[in-house]
KOLBA-476713 format. One record per residue (C-alpha): x negated, y negated, z negated. Coordinates in Angstrom, 2 decimals. Example, Ala and Ser with C-alpha at 12.3 -4.5 7.8 and 13.67 -1.06 7.14 Angstrom:
BEGIN
-12.30  4.50  -7.80
-13.67  1.06  -7.14
***
This chain:
BEGIN
-1.21  -9.47  -5.28
-3.65  -11.96  -3.83
-6.00  -9.27  -2.45
-4.03  -6.51  -0.70
-7.17  -4.80  0.61
-8.44  -4.45  -2.95
-5.14  -2.83  -3.94
-5.32  -0.39  -1.02
-8.93  0.52  -1.82
-8.01  1.19  -5.46
-5.08  3.40  -4.44
-7.28  5.41  -2.06
-10.03  5.83  -4.68
-7.44  7.05  -7.20
-6.15  9.62  -4.71
-2.64  8.16  -4.62
-0.51  9.36  -1.70
1.14  6.25  -0.19
2.09  4.50  3.00
2.22  0.80  3.86
5.67  -0.30  5.04
7.44  -3.56  5.83
5.94  -6.72  7.30
2.32  -5.87  6.50
2.67  -2.60  8.42
4.21  -4.51  11.33
1.24  -6.89  11.39
-1.12  -3.91  11.45
0.72  -2.74  14.57
0.32  -6.07  16.34
3.28  -8.18  15.23
2.31  -11.85  15.07
4.52  -12.52  12.04
2.42  -13.27  8.99
3.26  -12.26  5.46
1.87  -12.88  2.00
2.88  -9.59  0.40
2.39  -5.88  0.87
5.07  -3.20  0.54
3.95  0.27  -0.46
5.97  3.46  -0.65
4.51  6.31  -2.68
5.42  9.91  -3.37
7.22  10.26  -6.72
5.60  13.51  -7.82
4.20  13.80  -11.34
0.61  14.11  -10.08
0.91  11.08  -7.79
2.52  8.91  -10.44
-0.19  9.86  -12.94
-2.83  8.81  -10.37
-1.30  5.32  -10.45
-2.40  4.79  -14.06
***
């Protein structure tokens, strides 16, 4: 994904319950390590998975 902010905005608009984990989350908390990907963990309920469509 070349535009992680676009992905996050789309997930929020769709009402998907998720959290950002991994290196991207560490950067958001002040780590100086840079990364080119984003790791997302989402709830595996039927409603949440349908929102991903």
